[in-house]
C-alpha positions as CSV (number, residue, x, y, z in Angstrom):
1,X,-51.3,4.3,-24.0
2,X,-48.1,4.2,-25.3
3,X,-47.6,7.6,-23.2
4,X,-48.5,5.5,-20.1
5,X,-46.0,2.7,-20.9
6,X,-43.3,4.6,-21.2
7,X,-44.4,6.8,-18.1
8,X,-44.0,3.3,-16.6
9,X,-40.5,2.2,-18.0
10,X,-39.0,5.9,-17.4
11,X,-40.1,5.2,-13.5
12,X,-38.8,1.4,-13.9
13,X,-35.3,3.0,-14.9
14,X,-35.2,5.9,-11.9
15,X,-36.3,3.1,-9.7
16,X,-33.8,0.5,-11.1
17,X,-31.0,3.6,-11.3
18,X,-31.7,4.5,-7.4
19,X,-31.6,0.6,-6.0
20,X,-28.2,0.5,-7.8
21,X,-26.5,3.6,-6.9
22,X,-24.9,1.6,-3.6
23,X,-23.3,-0.6,-6.1
24,X,-22.3,1.9,-8.5
25,X,-21.0,4.4,-5.8
26,X,-18.8,1.8,-4.4
27,X,-16.9,1.4,-7.5
28,X,-13.9,3.6,-7.2
29,X,-11.9,4.3,-10.4
30,X,-8.6,2.7,-10.1
31,X,-7.6,3.5,-13.8
32,X,-6.1,1.7,-16.7
33,X,-2.0,1.2,-16.8
34,X,-0.4,2.7,-19.6
35,X,2.4,0.4,-21.5
36,X,4.9,3.2,-20.8
37,X,3.9,3.6,-16.9
38,X,6.7,4.1,-14.8
39,X,7.6,0.7,-12.8
40,X,7.4,2.0,-9.2
41,X,6.9,-0.2,-5.9
42,X,3.7,-0.6,-4.8
43,X,4.5,-3.4,-2.0
44,X,2.9,-3.6,1.0
45,X,4.1,-1.7,2.9
46,X,7.1,-0.1,3.7
47,X,5.7,0.7,7.4
48,X,8.4,3.1,8.1
49,X,6.2,5.6,6.1
50,X,3.5,5.3,8.1
51,X,5.5,5.8,11.6
52,X,5.8,8.7,13.4
53,X,4.9,12.1,12.5
54,X,4.2,13.5,8.7
55,X,2.8,15.9,7.0
56,X,0.6,15.5,3.8
57,X,-0.2,18.3,1.0
58,X,-3.9,18.8,0.6
59,X,-5.2,21.1,-2.7
60,X,-8.9,22.3,-2.5
61,X,-9.9,22.6,-6.3
62,X,-12.3,25.1,-7.5
63,X,-13.5,25.3,-10.9
64,X,-14.2,28.0,-13.5
65,X,-17.4,27.2,-13.5
66,X,-18.3,25.6,-9.9
67,X,-16.6,26.9,-6.2
68,X,-17.1,25.4,-3.2
69,X,-20.2,25.3,-0.9
70,X,-18.9,26.8,2.3
71,X,-17.8,30.4,1.9
72,X,-14.9,30.0,3.8
73,X,-13.3,26.1,2.5
74,X,-10.1,26.4,3.7
75,X,-11.2,27.5,7.2
76,X,-13.9,24.3,7.1
77,X,-11.9,21.8,5.4
78,X,-8.7,22.4,7.8
79,X,-10.9,21.4,10.7
80,X,-12.1,18.3,8.6
81,X,-8.7,16.8,8.1
82,X,-7.1,18.1,11.6
83,X,-9.2,19.0,14.3
84,X,-9.0,16.5,16.9
85,X,-12.7,15.6,17.9
86,X,-14.3,17.5,15.1
87,X,-17.9,17.2,15.8
88,X,-19.8,19.7,14.1
89,X,-22.7,18.7,12.1
90,X,-22.4,14.6,11.1
91,X,-18.8,14.6,12.1
92,X,-17.6,11.8,14.2
93,X,-13.7,13.0,14.2
94,X,-11.0,14.3,11.8
95,X,-9.0,12.7,9.0
96,X,-6.1,13.1,11.1
97,X,-8.5,11.4,14.1
98,X,-9.1,8.6,11.8
99,X,-5.9,7.5,11.1
100,X,-4.6,8.3,14.9
101,X,-6.6,5.6,15.7
102,X,-6.5,3.3,13.0
103,X,-2.6,3.2,14.2
104,X,-3.3,3.4,17.6
105,X,-1.6,6.5,17.5
106,X,1.8,5.5,15.7
107,X,0.8,7.7,12.4
108,X,0.5,11.3,13.4
109,X,-0.5,13.2,10.5
110,X,-1.0,17.0,9.6
111,X,-2.6,18.2,6.7
112,X,-1.4,21.1,4.8
113,X,-4.1,22.7,2.6
114,X,-3.8,24.7,-0.1
115,X,-6.6,26.4,-2.2
116,X,-6.7,26.6,-5.9
117,X,-8.6,27.7,-8.5
118,X,-8.7,25.7,-11.9
119,X,-8.1,27.8,-15.3
120,X,-10.7,25.5,-16.7
121,X,-14.4,24.7,-16.4
122,X,-15.0,20.9,-14.6
123,X,-16.2,19.6,-18.2
124,X,-12.3,20.2,-18.7
125,X,-11.0,17.4,-16.1
126,X,-14.0,15.1,-16.1
127,X,-14.2,11.1,-15.6
128,X,-15.7,8.0,-15.7
129,X,-15.3,4.7,-13.8
130,X,-13.9,3.4,-17.4
131,X,-11.9,6.6,-18.6
132,X,-10.4,8.4,-16.2
133,X,-7.6,10.8,-18.6
134,X,-8.9,14.0,-18.1
135,X,-8.0,13.9,-14.5
136,X,-4.5,14.2,-15.4
137,X,-5.2,17.8,-16.7
138,X,-6.0,18.5,-13.3
139,X,-3.3,17.4,-11.0
140,X,-1.0,19.2,-14.3
141,X,-3.1,22.8,-13.1
142,X,-2.6,22.4,-9.4
143,X,0.9,21.6,-9.3
144,X,1.1,24.4,-11.8
145,X,-0.4,26.8,-9.8
146,X,1.3,26.0,-6.5
147,X,5.0,26.2,-8.6
148,X,3.8,29.5,-9.7
149,X,2.9,30.8,-6.2
150,X,6.6,30.0,-5.4
151,X,6.4,29.5,-1.6
152,X,5.7,26.0,-1.4
153,X,8.4,23.5,0.4
154,X,7.8,20.4,-1.0
155,X,10.2,18.5,1.1
156,X,7.8,17.1,3.7
157,X,5.5,15.5,1.4
158,X,8.9,13.5,0.4
159,X,8.2,10.6,3.5
160,X,10.9,8.5,2.5
161,X,14.0,10.5,0.4
162,X,13.3,8.7,-2.7
163,X,12.7,11.8,-4.7
164,X,9.2,11.4,-5.2
165,X,6.2,13.3,-3.1
166,X,4.3,10.5,-1.9
167,X,1.2,11.6,-2.9
168,X,-1.4,14.5,-3.3
169,X,-4.7,14.4,-2.0
170,X,-7.1,16.6,-4.0
171,X,-10.9,17.6,-3.1
172,X,-12.5,19.0,-5.9
173,X,-15.5,21.5,-5.2
174,X,-18.9,19.9,-5.9
175,X,-20.1,16.2,-6.4
176,X,-18.5,13.4,-7.8
177,X,-19.1,11.8,-10.9
178,X,-20.2,8.5,-8.7
179,X,-22.4,10.6,-6.3
180,X,-24.8,12.2,-8.6
181,X,-22.1,15.1,-10.1
182,X,-23.1,14.5,-13.8
183,X,-21.0,14.2,-16.7
184,X,-18.9,16.8,-16.1
185,X,-17.8,15.7,-13.1
186,X,-14.9,13.7,-12.0
187,X,-14.9,10.1,-10.4
188,X,-13.3,9.8,-7.3
189,X,-10.2,7.7,-7.8
190,X,-6.5,7.2,-6.8
191,X,-4.1,6.6,-9.6
192,X,-0.7,7.7,-11.0
193,X,-0.1,10.4,-13.7
194,X,2.8,8.1,-14.9
195,X,0.1,5.4,-15.5
196,X,-2.4,7.7,-17.7
197,X,-1.9,7.2,-21.7
198,X,0.3,10.5,-21.9
199,X,2.4,9.5,-18.9
200,X,3.7,12.9,-18.5
201,X,4.8,13.3,-14.6
202,X,5.5,17.2,-13.0
203,X,8.6,18.2,-11.3
204,X,8.8,20.4,-8.2
205,X,11.6,21.7,-6.9
206,X,12.2,22.8,-3.1
207,X,15.8,23.4,-1.7
208,X,17.7,22.8,-4.6
209,X,16.2,19.1,-4.5
210,X,13.9,18.1,-7.2
211,X,10.9,16.1,-6.8
212,X,8.8,14.1,-9.1
213,X,5.1,15.0,-8.5
214,X,3.2,11.0,-9.7
215,X,0.8,9.7,-7.1
216,X,-2.1,11.7,-6.4
217,X,-6.1,10.7,-5.3
218,X,-8.9,12.4,-5.7
219,X,-12.5,12.7,-3.8
220,X,-15.9,15.0,-4.3
221,X,-16.3,17.7,-1.8
222,X,-20.0,16.6,-1.7
223,X,-21.7,13.5,-1.5
224,X,-24.5,12.5,-3.1
225,X,-27.0,14.3,-0.4
226,X,-25.0,17.5,-0.8
227,X,-23.6,17.4,2.6
228,X,-20.1,15.9,3.9
229,X,-20.7,12.3,3.6
230,X,-17.5,12.3,1.5
231,X,-15.8,11.9,4.5
232,X,-15.4,8.3,4.3
233,X,-14.5,8.2,0.3
234,X,-11.3,10.4,1.5
235,X,-10.2,7.7,3.9
236,X,-10.9,5.1,1.3
237,X,-8.6,6.4,-1.4
238,X,-5.9,8.1,0.8
239,X,-5.7,4.3,1.7
240,X,-4.6,3.6,-2.0
241,X,-2.1,5.4,-1.5
242,X,-1.2,3.6,1.5
243,X,-1.3,0.2,-1.2
244,X,-4.6,-1.1,0.1
245,X,-6.5,-2.6,-2.5
246,X,-10.1,-2.7,-3.2
247,X,-12.1,-5.7,-1.9
248,X,-15.3,-5.6,-4.1
249,X,-14.8,-6.1,-7.7
250,X,-16.7,-4.6,-10.5
251,X,-20.2,-4.2,-9.0
252,X,-19.4,-7.4,-7.0
253,X,-20.0,-6.7,-3.0
254,X,-17.4,-9.2,-0.6
255,X,-18.1,-8.1,2.9
256,X,-19.5,-4.1,2.5
257,X,-19.6,-2.9,5.6
258,X,-17.4,-4.9,7.3
259,X,-14.9,-3.2,5.4
260,X,-13.6,0.3,4.4
261,X,-11.7,-1.1,1.4
262,X,-15.1,-2.4,0.5
263,X,-18.4,-0.6,1.6
264,X,-17.4,0.5,5.2
265,X,-16.9,4.1,4.1
266,X,-20.4,4.7,3.5
267,X,-21.3,3.8,7.4
268,X,-23.4,6.3,8.7
269,X,-23.9,8.0,5.7
270,X,-20.2,8.2,5.4
271,X,-19.3,10.3,8.5
272,X,-18.3,7.0,10.5
273,X,-16.3,4.7,8.1
274,X,-15.5,1.5,10.1
275,X,-11.9,0.8,11.5
276,X,-9.6,-0.7,9.4
277,X,-9.1,-4.7,9.8
278,X,-6.2,-6.6,11.8
279,X,-4.8,-7.5,8.7
280,X,-5.0,-4.2,7.0
281,X,-3.4,-2.9,10.3
282,X,-0.5,-5.1,10.0
283,X,0.5,-4.2,6.5
284,X,0.8,-0.4,7.2
285,X,2.9,-2.2,10.4
286,X,0.8,-1.1,12.8
287,X,-0.1,-4.3,14.5
288,X,1.7,-7.3,15.4
289,X,-0.8,-10.7,15.0
290,X,-0.3,-13.7,17.2
291,X,-0.4,-17.2,15.5
292,X,-1.9,-19.9,17.4
293,X,-0.6,-23.5,16.2
294,X,-0.9,-25.4,20.2
295,X,-3.8,-25.8,21.8
296,X,-5.0,-22.9,24.4
297,X,-7.7,-21.1,25.5
298,X,-8.1,-17.0,24.8
299,X,-9.6,-15.2,27.3
300,X,-10.9,-11.8,27.4
301,X,-10.1,-10.9,24.3
302,X,-10.6,-6.6,23.7
303,X,-12.1,-5.2,20.9
304,X,-9.9,-4.4,18.2
305,X,-11.0,-0.8,18.3
306,X,-9.5,-0.8,21.7
307,X,-6.1,-2.8,21.6
308,X,-4.0,-4.4,18.8
309,X,-5.0,-7.9,19.9
310,X,-6.0,-10.2,17.0
311,X,-5.0,-14.6,16.1
312,X,-4.0,-16.0,13.1
313,X,-4.7,-19.4,12.2
314,X,-2.8,-20.8,9.3
315,X,-3.0,-23.7,6.5
316,X,0.3,-25.7,7.9
317,X,0.8,-26.5,3.8
318,X,0.3,-23.2,2.2
319,X,1.6,-20.6,4.6
320,X,-0.1,-18.0,2.8
321,X,-3.8,-18.9,3.6
322,X,-5.0,-18.3,7.1
323,X,-7.6,-17.0,9.2
324,X,-7.4,-14.0,11.0
325,X,-9.8,-14.0,14.4
326,X,-10.6,-10.2,15.9
327,X,-12.9,-9.0,18.6
328,X,-15.2,-6.1,16.4
329,X,-17.7,-4.0,19.1
330,X,-20.0,-1.1,17.8
331,X,-17.6,1.7,19.2
332,X,-15.8,4.2,18.3
333,X,-15.6,4.1,14.1
334,X,-16.9,0.9,14.5
335,X,-20.3,2.3,15.6
336,X,-22.0,2.1,12.7
337,X,-20.8,-1.7,12.0
338,X,-23.9,-4.2,11.4
339,X,-23.5,-6.1,14.4
340,X,-20.6,-6.9,17.4
341,X,-19.1,-10.2,17.9
342,X,-15.9,-12.4,16.8
343,X,-15.5,-12.0,13.2
344,X,-12.7,-14.4,11.4
345,X,-11.5,-13.6,8.0
346,X,-9.8,-15.9,5.3
347,X,-7.2,-14.5,3.7
348,X,-4.9,-15.7,1.0
349,X,-2.0,-13.2,0.7
350,X,-0.6,-13.9,-2.0
351,X,2.0,-10.5,-2.6
352,X,2.1,-10.6,-6.4
353,X,-1.8,-10.0,-6.6
354,X,-1.8,-7.9,-3.4
355,X,1.0,-5.8,-4.5
356,X,-0.4,-5.0,-7.8
357,X,-2.7,-2.0,-7.8
358,X,-4.4,-2.8,-10.8
359,X,-5.5,-5.9,-9.4
360,X,-8.9,-7.6,-7.8
361,X,-8.1,-9.2,-4.8
362,X,-11.5,-11.0,-4.8
363,X,-12.8,-12.4,-8.3
364,X,-15.4,-14.8,-9.6
365,X,-12.9,-17.1,-9.6
366,X,-11.1,-17.0,-6.2
367,X,-11.7,-15.2,-2.7
368,X,-8.4,-13.9,-1.4
369,X,-10.2,-12.0,1.0
370,X,-13.4,-12.3,2.7
371,X,-15.5,-13.2,6.2
372,X,-16.6,-16.4,7.3
373,X,-20.2,-16.0,8.5
374,X,-21.5,-17.5,11.1
375,X,-24.9,-17.8,9.9
376,X,-23.7,-20.1,7.0
377,X,-25.0,-17.4,4.8
378,X,-22.6,-14.9,2.6
379,X,-26.0,-12.9,1.5
380,X,-25.1,-9.2,2.3
381,X,-28.2,-8.9,3.4
382,X,-27.8,-11.2,6.1
383,X,-24.4,-9.7,6.8
384,X,-25.5,-9.1,10.3
385,X,-25.1,-12.6,11.6
386,X,-21.9,-13.0,10.1
387,X,-20.0,-12.5,14.1
388,X,-19.8,-15.4,15.9
389,X,-21.5,-16.2,17.8
390,X,-24.5,-16.8,15.8
391,X,-27.3,-18.5,17.8
392,X,-26.6,-22.1,18.7
393,X,-23.2,-21.9,16.8
394,X,-20.1,-20.7,18.6
395,X,-17.3,-23.0,16.7
396,X,-15.4,-23.0,13.3
397,X,-14.3,-26.9,12.8
398,X,-14.4,-28.8,10.1
399,X,-17.4,-30.4,11.1
400,X,-19.4,-27.3,12.0
401,X,-21.9,-25.0,9.6
402,X,-20.0,-23.2,8.0
403,X,-17.0,-25.6,8.2
404,X,-13.3,-24.6,8.5
405,X,-12.5,-24.7,4.6
406,X,-9.2,-23.8,3.1
407,X,-8.2,-22.7,-0.9
408,X,-5.2,-25.2,-0.7
409,X,-4.6,-28.9,0.4
410,X,-3.6,-29.3,4.0
411,X,-0.7,-31.3,4.7
412,X,-3.6,-34.4,5.0
413,X,-4.4,-33.8,1.3
414,X,-7.6,-32.5,2.9
415,X,-8.9,-28.8,2.4
416,X,-9.7,-28.4,5.7
417,X,-8.1,-26.5,8.0
418,X,-8.4,-29.5,11.7
419,X,-7.3,-26.0,13.7
420,X,-10.9,-26.5,15.8
421,X,-12.0,-22.5,17.3
422,X,-14.5,-23.6,19.9
423,X,-16.4,-22.2,22.5
424,X,-16.5,-18.9,21.3
425,X,-18.5,-16.4,23.8
426,X,-18.6,-12.5,24.7
427,X,-19.1,-11.0,28.1
428,X,-18.9,-7.6,28.2
429,X,-17.9,-6.6,25.0
430,X,-14.5,-9.2,25.5
431,X,-14.3,-12.5,23.0
432,X,-12.8,-15.3,25.0
433,X,-12.7,-19.0,22.8
434,X,-10.9,-21.9,23.0
435,X,-8.1,-23.1,20.3
436,X,-7.6,-27.0,19.6
437,X,-9.3,-28.1,22.6
438,X,-10.0,-31.1,20.8
439,X,-10.5,-32.1,17.4
440,X,-13.6,-31.4,15.7
441,X,-16.3,-30.6,18.5
442,X,-17.0,-32.8,20.8
443,X,-14.5,-35.2,20.0
444,X,-11.6,-36.2,22.6
445,X,-9.7,-33.5,23.5
446,X,-7.3,-35.9,25.0
447,X,-6.3,-37.6,21.6
448,X,-2.6,-36.5,20.4
449,X,-2.6,-34.2,17.4
450,X,-0.9,-36.6,15.4
451,X,-4.0,-38.5,15.0
452,X,-6.2,-36.8,12.3
453,X,-9.8,-37.8,11.3
454,X,-9.9,-39.2,8.3
455,X,-13.1,-40.1,8.1
456,X,-16.7,-40.3,10.3
457,X,-18.6,-43.4,10.1
458,X,-21.9,-44.0,11.9
459,X,-22.7,-47.0,13.5
460,X,-24.1,-49.2,10.4
461,X,-20.7,-48.5,9.0
462,X,-22.1,-45.7,6.5
463,X,-19.0,-43.1,5.6
464,X,-20.9,-39.5,6.4
465,X,-20.3,-36.4,4.9
466,X,-19.5,-33.6,7.3
467,X,-23.0,-32.1,6.5
468,X,-24.5,-35.2,7.4
469,X,-23.3,-35.5,11.3
470,X,-25.7,-34.5,13.7
471,X,-25.5,-34.8,17.5
472,X,-24.8,-38.5,18.2
473,X,-22.5,-41.4,18.8
474,X,-20.2,-42.0,15.8
475,X,-17.0,-43.6,14.5
476,X,-14.1,-41.9,13.8
477,X,-11.4,-43.4,11.5
478,X,-7.9,-41.9,12.2
479,X,-5.1,-41.3,9.6
480,X,-2.6,-43.9,11.4
481,X,-5.7,-46.4,10.9
482,X,-6.9,-45.8,14.7
483,X,-10.3,-45.9,15.2
484,X,-12.4,-44.7,17.8
485,X,-15.7,-44.5,19.3
486,X,-16.8,-40.9,20.2
487,X,-20.0,-38.7,21.2
488,X,-20.3,-35.8,19.0
489,X,-22.6,-33.4,20.7
């Protein structure tokens, strides 16, 4: 009986581990910043760094006890990183293709690959989600090996001529610890040598000039299935090198498949990571976002994958809080999104938080980057119904469900945006909507914008909460004291 009970317990533990795998592998390690860490800017973003032709050093790191699966890893991985339209096996493009597409052709990057055999077994460099100290020795040994070859020109890898190699990408043989690689493997992560406990950077020389090697990201060769689905994680970790933050925190998922920096790197089993959002592209300097402030109608808005087109709606009393409206369609890198439609992000861009990569943008206390779900259900299980329109819901207003709420008070001291987005519809993949075509849905569209609704009453004089309002005739009291009877549809 005891043996049977033990077997059942073991089975439950295995099932629990399997069920939790998606959550655990989502948490890429960002390390712990040492007190003596170098002070260097992680500001989003020196966008000039991400425009034009760039070269990026990539190192394939085999271990004394572990080599790459392919017999000619340099040839294969050069194709994975550089070949335009790479489509063998499950690939839908190369790493070059992914970032070319995110930048609308503005970021042309060439990856220079080198193969290095580590002098030690993989256990020497093992790191976990809570302790990544050993990974610094991986970088040390790689730089020493490349330096000893004497034929590496480091100059192209300092993109802004500040004496720092912007970053090194490391692809290490085998699986990552987050992908079932075992305790002797490395947890995929991005970090700085100077932010480790030892804090020692490496110095290299080219053309009579010295360069500091500090920033790096490292990603496993194989995914948990033993294939090359680590492709999406490469795009995710490399994006950390551009100062884009994780959007999840701990094991808490926020928008999952809708963003590369949450769980979107796993879309299509890792071979079809989703596109950057409009805000992420703006941070990179790859697009501008048009702010809407006056009543207008947007017609035939293209998919973000096709055109750099998105719209911003700002909290008039707190300029760092805004909505961003974008059209996401299941095409290109977005093919494996949960659905197609108009996505509305709610963002608080507190630069002090966003510029420190040791911070989580979203926490239990505050969400600074999330999607307003059209189905009014924040459950990840229901994320396919987050785009607008959803069933009969084609609007985001003060009275809609969900309502156009704010994190900070507006000019009228309410926590409502008071800038209705209505009549959202899609046709042939193109989105259209009305902006400030009126106050909350159905209220007289000709009312001056100075007439902001303060309260809603039924015909018996009872003051109603927004969630109590159903279609019918109501009395709206405005901030200037005026009242009107209106029909709310």
